C-alpha positions in Angstrom: -62.1 50.0 2.0 -59.5 52.7 2.9 -59.7 55.6 0.4 -56.2 56.8 0.8 -54.7 59.1 -1.9 -51.1 60.2 -1.9 -50.4 63.7 -3.2 -46.9 64.4 -4.3 -45.4 67.8 -5.3 -44.1 71.1 -4.1 -46.7 73.5 -5.3 -48.2 74.1 -1.9 -51.3 76.0 -3.1 -52.3 73.2 -5.5 -51.6 70.5 -2.9 -53.6 72.3 -0.3 -56.5 72.7 -2.7 -56.4 69.1 -3.7 -56.4 68.0 0.0 -59.4 70.3 0.8 -61.4 69.1 -2.2 -60.6 65.4 -1.7 -61.0 65.4 2.0 -64.5 66.9 1.6 -65.3 63.9 -0.7 -64.3 61.4 2.0 -60.8 60.6 1.0 -57.8 60.3 3.4 -55.0 62.4 2.0 -51.3 61.8 2.7 -48.7 64.1 1.3 -45.1 63.6 0.1 -42.5 65.7 -1.5 -40.0 64.3 -4.1 -37.6 63.2 -1.3 -39.9 60.9 0.7 -42.3 59.3 -1.7 -41.5 55.7 -1.1 -41.4 56.0 2.7 -44.9 57.6 2.6 -46.2 54.9 0.3 -44.9 52.1 2.5 -46.4 53.7 5.6 -49.9 54.5 4.2 -50.4 52.2 1.2 -52.4 54.6 -1.0 -54.8 53.4 -3.7 -54.1 56.4 -6.0 -51.1 58.7 -6.5 -51.5 62.3 -7.6 -48.2 63.7 -8.9 -47.8 67.4 -9.4 -45.1 67.4 -11.9 -42.5 70.2 -11.8 -40.2 69.7 -14.8 -37.8 72.2 -13.2 -37.1 69.5 -10.6 -34.3 67.4 -12.3 -35.4 64.1 -10.9 -39.1 64.3 -11.6 -39.0 62.0 -14.6 -36.8 59.5 -12.9 -39.2 59.4 -9.9 -42.1 58.8 -12.3 -40.3 55.9 -13.9 -39.4 54.5 -10.5 -43.0 54.7 -9.3 -44.1 52.4 -12.2 -41.1 50.1 -11.9 -41.0 49.6 -8.1 -42.9 46.5 -6.8 -44.5 48.6 -4.0 -46.0 51.2 -6.4 -46.2 49.6 -9.8 -49.9 48.7 -9.6 -51.0 51.9 -7.9 -52.8 54.2 -10.5 -50.8 57.4 -11.1 -52.3 60.7 -12.2 -49.9 63.5 -13.3 -50.7 67.2 -13.2 -48.6 69.4 -15.4 -48.6 72.9 -16.7 -49.9 73.5 -20.3 -47.2 73.7 -22.9 -44.9 71.3 -20.9 -43.4 68.6 -23.0 -46.1 66.0 -22.2 -44.9 63.8 -25.1 -42.0 62.8 -22.9 -44.2 61.9 -20.1 -45.3 58.7 -22.0 -42.1 57.2 -20.6 -43.6 57.5 -17.1 -46.4 55.1 -17.9 -48.8 57.3 -16.0 -52.5 56.3 -16.1 -53.7 59.8 -16.7 -52.3 63.3 -17.3 -54.2 66.5 -16.5 -53.1 69.9 -17.8 -53.3 72.6 -15.2 -55.7 74.2 -14.7 -58.1 71.4 -14.9 -61.9 70.9 -14.6 -63.0 69.9 -11.1 -65.7 67.5 -12.2 -63.2 65.6 -14.4 -60.7 65.5 -11.6 -63.2 64.1 -9.1 -64.4 61.4 -11.6 -60.8 60.4 -12.3 -59.9 60.2 -8.6 -62.9 58.0 -7.9 -62.2 55.6 -10.7 -59.5 53.6 -8.9 -61.7 53.0 -5.9 -64.7 51.8 -7.8 -63.5 50.6 -11.3 -60.5 49.2 -12.9 -57.4 51.0 -14.0 -58.7 50.5 -17.5 -61.7 52.7 -16.5 -59.3 55.4 -15.4 -57.8 55.6 -18.8 -61.0 56.9 -20.4 -60.3 60.3 -18.9 -57.3 60.7 -21.1 
């Protein structure tokens, strides 16, 4: 089974750290920015999407909604990373499977990223 994870965002330090950690765990990492998400998904067919949410980016919420409404991505588990004190209540509209506040615990992150590959999306929700 391909263990492909798509990492989306523009915080390069966080994305590089995620890539290093996940690659060391045997995952294939592909990256996208807010402008090329769907092209990258179509090319690589990831099993999990990690979305580094930057609420300063005006289209972030619309992209999250689109990820869950588009046939190509609707069934791919989606984990959002967001800074503490952001308005996470409004993120419920994204229908994400999990939201992590930054900074986050590495062990919880690794368990959550493994869940879509070995368990159901229902199993992923227990990390909320």
